[in-house]
C-alpha positions in Angstrom: -3.6 -12.0 -23.5 -1.4 -11.4 -20.5 -1.3 -15.1 -19.7 -0.4 -15.9 -23.3 2.5 -13.5 -23.3 3.9 -14.4 -19.9 3.4 -18.2 -20.0 3.8 -19.0 -23.7 5.7 -16.2 -25.5 8.1 -15.0 -22.8 9.9 -18.4 -22.4 10.5 -18.5 -26.1 11.9 -15.0 -26.3 14.1 -15.5 -23.2 15.8 -18.5 -25.0 16.6 -16.5 -28.1 20.0 -15.0 -26.9 21.4 -18.5 -26.1 20.2 -19.8 -29.5 21.2 -16.7 -31.6 23.7 -18.1 -34.1 24.9 -14.9 -35.8 28.5 -14.0 -34.8 29.2 -11.1 -37.1 30.0 -7.5 -36.3 26.4 -6.5 -35.8 25.8 -9.2 -33.1 25.9 -6.6 -30.2 23.1 -4.6 -31.9 20.9 -7.7 -32.2 21.6 -8.8 -28.7 20.6 -5.4 -27.3 17.4 -5.7 -29.4 16.7 -9.1 -27.8 17.3 -7.7 -24.3 14.8 -5.0 -25.1 12.2 -7.6 -26.2 12.8 -9.6 -23.0 12.4 -6.5 -20.9 8.8 -6.1 -22.3 7.8 -9.1 -20.1 9.1 -7.6 -16.8 6.5 -6.7 -14.1 7.4 -3.0 -14.4 6.7 -2.9 -18.1 3.6 -5.0 -17.9 2.3 -2.6 -15.3 3.2 0.5 -17.3 1.4 -0.8 -20.4 -1.8 -1.6 -18.4 -1.7 1.6 -16.5 -1.6 3.7 -19.7 -4.3 1.6 -21.2 -6.7 2.4 -18.3 -5.7 6.1 -18.3 -6.4 6.2 -22.1 -9.8 4.6 -21.6 -10.7 7.5 -19.2 -9.4 10.2 -21.6 -11.4 8.8 -24.5 -14.7 8.6 -22.6 -14.8 4.9 -21.8 -14.1 5.2 -18.1 -17.2 3.5 -16.8 -16.6 0.4 -18.8 -12.8 0.4 -18.0 -13.5 0.7 -14.2 -15.5 -2.5 -14.3 -12.8 -4.1 -16.4 -10.2 -3.1 -13.8 -12.2 -4.8 -11.0 -11.9 -8.1 -12.9 -8.4 -7.7 -14.2 -6.5 -10.4 -12.2 -3.1 -9.8 -13.8 -3.2 -6.1 -13.0 -4.4 -6.8 -9.5 -1.4 -9.1 -9.0 1.0 -6.5 -10.4 -0.5 -3.8 -8.1 -0.4 -6.0 -5.0 3.3 -6.8 -5.5 4.1 -3.1 -5.6 1.8 -2.3 -2.8 3.7 -4.7 -0.5 6.8 -2.5 -0.8 4.9 0.7 -0.5 3.1 -0.4 2.7 6.3 -1.7 4.2 7.9 1.8 3.6 4.9 3.6 5.1 5.0 1.3 8.2 8.6 2.1 8.7 8.1 5.8 8.3 4.8 6.3 10.1 4.3 3.1 12.1 4.8 0.5 12.9 1.4 -0.6 11.7 -0.3 -3.6 13.4 -0.1 -6.9 11.5 -3.8 -6.9 10.7 -3.6 -3.3 9.4 -0.6 -4.0 7.3 -2.3 -7.1 5.9 -5.5 -5.0 5.0 -3.5 -2.3 3.3 -1.7 -4.9 1.1 -4.7 -7.0 0.3 -7.3 -4.4 -0.4 -6.9 -3.2 -4.1 -6.6 0.5 -3.7 -6.3 1.0 -7.5 -10.0 0.3 -7.8 -11.0 3.3 -5.7 -9.0 6.0 -7.5 -9.4 7.8 -10.9 -8.2 5.6 -13.8 -5.3 7.9 -14.5 -4.0 7.7 -10.9 -3.1 4.0 -10.7 0.5 4.8 -10.2 -0.3 7.1 -7.3 -2.5 4.4 -5.8 0.7 2.5 -5.0 2.2 5.4 -3.1 1.6 6.6 0.4 0.0 9.8 -0.7 -3.5 11.3 -0.7 -5.2 11.1 -4.2 -7.9 13.7 -5.3 -11.2 12.2 -6.4 -12.4 15.4 -8.1 -10.9 18.4 -9.8 -11.8 20.7 -6.9 -10.1 18.6 -4.3 -13.3 18.3 -2.2 -12.7 14.5 -1.8 -9.7 12.3 -1.7 -8.5 8.8 -1.0 -6.2 9.3 1.9 -2.6 8.0 2.3 -2.0 4.6 3.6 -0.7 5.9 6.9 -3.7 8.1 7.5 -6.1 5.1 7.4 -3.7 3.1 9.6 -3.5 5.9 12.2 -7.3 6.5 12.3 -8.4 2.8 12.4 -5.8 1.8 14.9 -6.8 4.7 17.1 -10.4 3.5 17.0 -9.4 0.0 18.1 -11.2 -1.7 15.2 -11.0 -5.5 15.2 -12.9 -8.6 14.2 -16.7 -8.4 14.8 -16.8 -4.6 15.1 -19.7 -2.5 13.7 -18.2 0.6 12.2 -19.7 3.8 10.7 -17.4 5.4 8.1 -18.5 9.0 7.5 -17.1 10.8 4.4 -16.3 7.5 2.7 -15.6 8.8 -0.8 -15.3 5.9 -3.2 -15.2 3.4 -0.3 -11.5 2.6 0.0 -11.6 3.1 3.8 -14.8 1.1 3.9 -13.1 -1.8 2.1 -10.2 -1.7 4.5 -12.6 -1.7 7.4 -14.4 -4.7 5.9 -11.1 -6.6 5.9 -10.3 -5.6 9.5 -13.7 -6.5 11.0 -14.1 -9.8 9.1 -17.3 -11.7 8.3 -18.8 -11.2 11.7 -18.6 -7.4 11.6 -20.3 -4.8 9.6 -19.3 -1.4 8.1 -21.5 1.3 6.6 -19.8 3.9 4.4 -21.7 7.2 4.1 -20.7 9.6 1.3 -22.6 12.8 0.3 -21.4 12.7 -3.3 -23.6 10.3 -5.3 -21.1 10.0 -8.2 -18.3 8.9 -5.8 -20.7 6.3 -4.4 -21.5 5.0 -7.9 -17.8 4.5 -8.5 -17.3 3.0 -5.1 -20.0 0.4 -5.6 -18.2 -1.1 -8.5 -15.1 -1.6 -6.4 -16.9 -2.9 -3.4 -18.9 -5.5 -5.4 -19.1 -8.8 -3.6 -18.4 -7.6 0.0 -21.1 -9.1 2.2 -20.1 -7.2 5.4 -20.1 -3.7 3.9 -22.4 -1.2 2.3 -21.8 2.3 0.8 -24.7 4.7 0.8 -25.4 8.2 -0.4 -26.2 10.5 2.6 -24.9 13.2 4.8 -22.9 12.6 8.0 -25.0 15.4 9.5 -28.3 13.6 8.9 -29.6 11.4 11.8 -30.7 8.7 9.3 -27.1 8.1 8.3 -26.4 6.9 11.9 -29.3 4.4 12.0 -28.5 0.7 12.4 -26.4 1.0 15.5 -25.2 0.5 18.1 -21.8 1.2 16.6 -18.5 0.2 18.1 -16.5 2.9 16.3 -17.2 6.0 14.1 -14.4 7.2 11.8 -14.6 10.4 9.9 -12.8 11.3 6.7 -13.3 15.1 6.8 -12.3 18.0 9.1 -14.8 19.8 11.3 -14.5 23.0 13.4 -15.8 21.2 16.5 -17.6 17.9 17.2 -21.2 18.4 16.0 -24.0 18.0 18.5 -25.5 15.3 16.4 -22.3 13.2 16.8 -22.5 13.7 20.5 -26.1 12.7 20.6 -25.7 9.6 18.4 -22.3 8.3 19.6 -23.5 6.1 22.4 -20.7 3.8 23.6 -18.8 4.1 20.3 -15.3 5.5 19.9 -15.2 8.5 17.6 -12.0 9.4 15.6 -12.1 12.5 13.5 -10.0 15.5 12.3 -10.8 18.8 14.0 -9.5 22.3 13.6 -7.4 23.7 16.5 -9.3 26.5 18.3 -7.9 29.8 17.2 -5.7 28.2 14.5 -8.2 27.2 11.7 -5.3 26.3 9.3 -4.2 23.6 11.8 -5.9 20.3 12.1 -5.5 17.6 14.7 -6.8 14.0 14.9 -9.0 13.5 17.9 -10.2 10.4 19.7 -13.4 11.0 21.6 -15.9 9.0 23.7 -18.7 9.6 26.2 -17.9 8.9 29.8 -20.8 9.3 32.2 -22.5 11.7 29.8 -19.4 13.8 29.2 -17.4 13.8 26.0 -13.7 13.2 26.6 -11.4 14.2 23.8 -7.7 13.1 23.2 -5.5 14.7 20.7 -3.4 12.3 18.6 -1.3 14.6 16.5 -1.6 17.0 13.5 -3.2 15.8 10.3 -4.5 17.3 7.0 -8.0 16.4 5.7 -10.5 17.8 3.3 -13.2 20.2 4.7 -16.7 18.9 5.7 -19.4 19.2 3.1 -23.1 19.6 3.8 -24.4 19.5 0.3 -23.5 18.4 -3.3 -25.5 19.0 -6.4 -28.1 16.3 -7.1 -27.3 14.3 -3.9 -30.2 12.2 -2.6 -29.7 12.1 1.2 -30.2 8.7 2.6 -30.4 7.0 -0.8 -29.7 3.3 -0.7 -26.8 1.5 -2.4 -29.1 0.3 -5.2 -30.2 3.9 -6.0 -26.8 5.4 -6.5 -26.7 6.9 -10.0 -24.3 5.8 -12.7 -21.4 7.9 -13.8 -22.0 10.7 -16.3 -19.8 11.2 -19.3 -18.2 14.6 -19.6 -19.4 16.7 -22.5 -17.2 18.6 -24.9 -13.5 18.4 -25.6 -11.2 16.5 -23.4 -7.5 17.3 -23.3 -5.4 14.1 -23.6 -2.1 14.3 -21.7 0.5 12.4 -23.7 3.2 12.5 -21.0 3.5 13.0 -17.3 
């Protein structure tokens, strides 16, 4: 339908003003009407129509089907990518500069596939996006991923453990950064987020997203890892992380001692058996979770459950 409108109908409508023969007193009215019709084919309007379509699918209980549709919606992917180029450029100017490979990954990975269907507009902004009503999980801002992954020194061929992966957006970015010779495992404690993320990650041969706890030794299996990145804040670096780290670089948010409301990004590594930590600046992340209802720790990708439909009434926001 989109191709028919853009390739066939739009050229005809755009020619109408030059072929409009009427010269009477009402001509300005008709010309404005034609301008309005032409505007319907602009990228901004095409995006707005599709964005509202996906939001409405969620509000009317068809979110699971719509999420799969979004993954295969090439016109929407192109519209989002065009907008993402500008958003990533602005983020790099404000918080960077980002490396060329990081900027390329942020542009090419379709972030809109990893957020709620009524947050597609926000997916094109450098902001954190809640993945649940309680705010226990988020997709972080563009600059947060860039800061963490560049601090970890992630490049082609690396093996990376992504703890607190949510719906796998960071995992997808890492898959882009490490290339076909690398491997990334995303670990997320919330099985519903994993189920959503698996749809978005479909077809990535160098990445997996599993249900499990970052504080379970089984989640660390498959090493050695070159880097471990963490998407939640801890009070202090857990003993398990120290024991399993090996020669990997660890980048995670941690609370400042004595100032629990303040968080700082830390890069840590073992040097001759001692853990050396380096502060990289203040950040804001969600708190660590050790349990979620019905989570199956260590479950494989294939066993992640499908999304459940909400029961009862759903309020439908008609305007935002």
